[in-house]
C-alpha atoms as one frame of an Amber mdcrd trajectory, in Angstrom:
protein
 106.787  89.544-124.335 105.485  88.614-120.876 105.670  91.017-118.035 107.846
  90.065-115.063 106.074  88.529-112.108 105.553  90.603-109.002 107.552  90.064
-105.828 104.425  88.772-104.083 103.872  86.156-106.748 107.438  85.015-106.507
 107.198  84.683-102.769 103.903  82.835-103.140 105.723  79.987-104.827 106.069
  80.772-108.529 107.937  78.161-110.562 110.277  80.986-111.597 111.578  81.312
-108.020 115.303  80.561-108.068 115.768  78.880-104.685 113.899  78.201-101.504
 115.383  76.960 -98.224 113.263  74.672 -96.133 114.427  74.202 -92.543 111.280
  72.403 -91.459 112.624  68.884 -91.995 115.721  69.264 -89.864 116.316  66.582
 -87.250 116.632  67.400 -83.553 120.421  66.977 -83.752 120.631  69.409 -86.668
 118.472  71.966 -84.858 120.572  71.556 -81.713 123.764  71.927 -83.741 122.431
  75.093 -85.343 121.409  76.496 -81.934 124.931  75.915 -80.630 126.351  77.633
 -83.705 124.155  80.690 -83.187 124.770  80.779 -79.398 128.295  79.430 -78.661
 128.036  80.190 -74.932 125.213  77.627 -74.681 127.662  74.698 -74.537 129.655
  75.898 -71.505 126.427  76.999 -69.812 125.012  73.468 -70.154 128.260  71.971
 -68.826 128.293  74.442 -65.925 124.701  73.654 -64.921 125.328  69.908 -65.123
 128.523  70.265 -63.059 126.723  72.249 -60.363 123.859  69.735 -60.276 126.176
  66.712 -60.055 128.389  68.136 -57.303 125.286  69.430 -55.540 123.803  65.924
 -55.464 127.096  64.456 -54.244 127.874  67.097 -51.620 124.474  68.515 -50.705
 124.374  71.669 -48.591 128.170  71.676 -48.252 128.441  72.641 -51.928 125.350
  74.857 -52.158 126.306  77.020 -49.187 126.827  80.743 -49.892 130.424  80.378
 -48.688 131.232  77.635 -51.199 129.603  79.364 -54.154 131.286  82.703 -53.450
 134.584  80.891 -52.900 134.340  79.627 -56.476 133.980  83.200 -57.723 136.932
  84.364 -55.633 139.115  81.523 -56.919 138.378  82.291 -60.570 138.468  86.076
 -60.168 142.012  86.595 -61.462 141.752  83.901 -64.138 138.418  85.327 -65.279
 139.876  88.804 -65.807 142.920  87.488 -67.687 140.671  85.178 -69.715 138.687
  88.220 -70.879 141.911  89.663 -72.274 142.757  86.334 -73.894 139.262  86.120
 -75.390 139.661  89.375 -77.298 142.882  88.181 -78.905 141.604  84.695 -79.763
 138.485  86.209 -81.353 140.859  87.792 -83.901 142.302  84.313 -84.643 145.403
  85.071 -82.565 146.693  83.978 -79.181 148.501  85.816 -76.393 151.010  83.793
 -74.390 152.227  86.875 -72.533 149.037  87.732 -70.596 150.284  86.227 -67.327
 153.689  87.894 -67.528 152.102  91.281 -68.356 149.775  90.871 -65.385 152.639
  90.203 -62.973 154.886  92.942 -64.398 152.070  95.462 -64.068 151.566  94.526
 -60.419 155.312  94.808 -59.790 155.398  98.262 -61.415 152.515  99.369 -59.188
 154.352  98.192 -56.093 157.814  99.430 -57.062 156.633 102.890 -58.113 154.775
 103.250 -54.840 157.465 101.938 -52.480 160.750 102.497 -54.358 159.990 105.885
 -55.884 157.557 107.119 -53.252 154.779 108.172 -55.632 151.143 108.166 -54.401
 149.492 104.714 -54.701 147.007 106.025 -57.277 149.872 107.200 -59.495 151.633
 103.865 -59.016 148.500 102.021 -60.133 148.210 104.310 -63.167 151.844 103.553
 -64.097 151.123  99.827 -63.880 148.058 100.186 -66.106 150.121 102.188 -68.596
 152.842  99.503 -68.530 150.348  96.747 -69.390 148.844  98.826 -72.199 152.316
  99.544 -73.625 153.181  95.832 -73.655 149.928  95.152 -75.486 150.708  97.892
 -78.006 154.080  96.290 -78.804 152.392  92.915 -79.324 149.723  94.455 -81.545
 152.186  96.506 -83.581 154.390  93.482 -84.285 151.367  91.369 -85.287 149.555
  94.036 -87.340 152.350  96.093 -88.886 155.217  93.612 -89.056 152.871  90.715
 -89.964 154.521  88.377 -87.451 152.603  85.330 -86.146 150.822  86.087 -82.840
 152.099  82.853 -81.296 155.749  83.775 -81.929 155.330  87.434 -80.968 153.630
  86.721 -77.645 155.939  83.794 -76.878 158.900  86.152 -77.249 157.135  88.893
 -75.284 156.386  86.400 -72.520 160.102  85.641 -72.128 161.113  89.316 -72.360
 158.519  90.526 -69.861 159.220  87.621 -67.500 162.954  88.379 -67.492 162.339
  92.123 -67.228 160.032  91.501 -64.311 162.710  89.684 -62.277 165.476  92.113
 -63.271 163.414  95.193 -62.425 162.100  93.863 -59.117 165.408  92.208 -58.145
 163.173  89.257 -57.201 161.924  91.296 -54.253 158.515  90.713 -52.682 156.704
  93.624 -51.063 155.003  92.234 -47.970 151.283  92.506 -47.391 151.843  94.098
 -43.968 153.811  96.950 -45.526 151.178  97.473 -48.227 148.339  97.473 -45.703
 150.160  99.995 -43.523 151.469 102.381 -46.207 149.478 101.879 -49.421 146.175
 100.036 -48.787 144.843 101.348 -52.106 146.967  98.690 -53.835 144.867  96.045
 -52.068 141.566  97.663 -53.086 140.339  94.699 -55.135 140.862  92.412 -52.153
 138.410  94.286 -49.921 135.263  92.327 -49.120 131.607  93.275 -49.050 128.681
  91.209 -47.753 125.503  90.671 -49.752 123.152  88.559 -47.699 125.019  85.451
 -46.630 127.573  85.757 -49.435 130.910  87.536 -49.268 132.328  89.121 -52.420
 135.535  90.971 -53.113 135.763  94.032 -55.316 137.930  91.923 -57.624 135.035
  89.503 -58.213 132.617  92.367 -58.842 135.088  93.913 -61.280 135.377  90.602
 -63.154 131.591  90.319 -63.522 131.296  93.965 -64.607 134.131  93.517 -67.099
 132.417  90.488 -68.648 129.140  92.375 -69.029 130.786  95.474 -70.521 132.890
  93.493 -73.004 129.890  91.342 -73.966 127.912  94.499 -74.767 130.783  96.138
 -76.675 131.473  93.064 -78.794 127.815  92.552 -79.614 126.473  96.072 -80.031
 129.291  98.306 -81.291 131.000  98.707 -84.646 134.377  97.961 -83.056 133.059
  94.687 -81.673 131.716  93.633 -85.070 135.072  94.500 -86.605 136.830  92.254
 -84.078 134.668  89.308 -85.166 135.131  90.210 -88.831 138.933  90.234 -88.522
 138.882  86.844 -86.803 136.449  85.319 -89.286 138.183  86.479 -92.481 140.814
  89.219 -92.309 141.056  89.702 -96.071 137.294  89.991 -96.484 137.204  92.501
 -93.623 139.845  94.609 -95.389 137.881  94.526 -98.635 134.791  95.726 -96.786
 136.661  98.783 -95.516 137.726  97.658 -92.034 141.125  98.972 -90.886 142.290
  95.568 -89.693 145.672  96.782 -88.471 144.029  99.387 -86.266 141.589  96.809
 -84.916 144.375  94.336 -84.090 146.505  96.952 -82.338 143.519  98.154 -80.303
 142.660  94.579 -79.324 146.171  93.842 -78.039 146.317  97.200 -76.232 142.989
  96.540 -74.525 144.188  93.037 -73.673 147.307  94.496 -72.043 145.231  97.019
 -70.087 142.908  94.278 -68.815 145.946  92.211 -67.773 147.222  95.233 -65.843
 143.884  95.425 -64.011 144.312  91.707 -63.288 147.714  92.572 -61.790 146.043
  95.103 -59.496 143.428  92.498 -58.562 146.240  89.991 -57.943 147.730  92.293
 -55.316 144.342  92.402 -53.608 143.980  88.636 -53.838 147.353  87.625 -52.342
 147.943  90.821 -50.378 151.541  91.228 -51.505 153.472  92.167 -54.650 155.395
  89.102 -55.770 157.297  88.676 -59.065 156.786  84.906 -58.824 152.979  84.955
 -58.621 150.565  84.108 -61.417 152.812  81.525 -63.059 149.916  79.507 -64.511
 147.787  82.434 -65.685 148.633  81.845 -69.374 147.468  78.236 -69.410 144.492
  78.860 -67.144 143.237  81.730 -69.302 143.464  79.666 -72.494 141.708  76.808
 -70.691 138.798  79.063 -69.694 138.531  80.469 -73.227 138.541  77.063 -74.937
 136.099  75.470 -72.496 134.013  78.633 -72.826 133.350  77.919 -76.491 135.469
  80.578 -78.216 136.885  79.103 -81.401 140.672  79.006 -81.659 140.168  79.729
 -85.350 138.712  83.132 -84.463 135.496  84.932 -85.313 133.115  82.917 -83.116
 132.335  82.825 -79.423 131.562  85.220 -76.593 133.144  86.620 -73.461 130.119
  85.337 -71.540 131.112  81.821 -72.593 134.621  82.465 -71.275 133.101  83.463
 -67.929 131.177  80.182 -67.864 134.385  78.339 -68.773 136.243  79.881 -65.845
 133.371  78.961 -63.517 133.438  75.361 -64.778 137.091  75.076 -63.790 136.275
  76.607 -60.399 133.349  74.248 -59.821 135.426  71.168 -60.689 138.328  72.325
 -58.521 136.226  73.027 -55.439 133.876  70.073 -55.930 136.662  67.516 -56.197
 138.482  69.103 -53.272 135.370  68.812 -51.073 135.004  65.194 -52.178 138.557
  64.550 -50.993 139.769  63.495 -54.438 143.406  63.768 -55.483 144.245  67.083
 -57.156 145.415  65.212 -60.257 141.819  64.236 -60.997 141.061  67.929 -61.458
 143.745  68.267 -64.127 142.592  65.038 -65.775 138.946  66.112 -66.032 139.833
  69.636 -67.178 142.075  68.119 -69.853 139.152  65.992 -71.053 136.946  69.097
 -71.120 139.492  70.993 -73.236 139.675  68.232 -75.857 135.884  67.829 -75.806
 135.403  71.580 -76.236 137.634  71.669 -79.319 135.843  68.619 -80.747 132.446
  70.279 -80.199 133.743  73.470 -81.830 134.782  71.525 -84.921 131.372  69.845
 -85.045 129.538  73.150 -84.697 131.644  74.782 -87.431 130.238  72.283 -89.943
 126.842  73.989 -89.734 125.969  75.869 -92.912 124.268  79.186 -92.235
């Protein structure tokens, strides 16, 4: 009876070796496809760089000025924050149609608690953050515990929160002059700081910090890996010992909290507390996520890609505006980008790893 071969012999190429994978004969397209699969944020980064280069060539110094580049960041500040919340949910193979409504309701709660009930602005902000987190908890509980589809749950929550927002606020807008005079803390995220020739708001800095923190958490913590696992295959995650219900509820709660911060940033951006603001936040956040390379099927993508996606929309919007093009061209090109992003995602998913 022959003795079994050593591990070294097997690795050296013994005929008894079961299988060997050779990636050396891959074509450039296959290698590129695999690179995009491993790094999903690479696609939106390439699109962003190309967009900046093209508009830079067309507009010259008008586009590359510090004012123009920081204006892009300011324009996408609110959308970028809400898109981070949307990213977390979509990574779990869900979707949240209520992010915009939660954002606005949270801002209204901050304003109403401060001006109607006379509480300190800091307490009013805390109440708004708690309101957003509570809305997220309800979404997560219905999805995780009641096993209801995320689309239906958040669609219903969107309508409920939207109606509650108008009923609670009595459709009343708190003017920016009153906020500046009595509760300037509500406008904190709208304050500006200068760095060289660029002007940034605290809202923009918060968005960038949020992206970096979430990117680290999703990539380097157990909770982040569980989020990807739930989105990739919920049943397999359960079999491996992941408490999927707990993960889902925590994701929706964190999403609601981030939306509440977006509501605070919205007050700083527009100066006032308006129940009619942020009407397009739902669509814009999903647009940034999809263009940013996060798969709608869950389990693949990064918050950094979402940030690039939001910047792409901002670059196209400002670039076309400076060129004097009709605003409809912006919607047309963004629509093409959305369809192209989904098509690229489907192509990348065919990679076998």
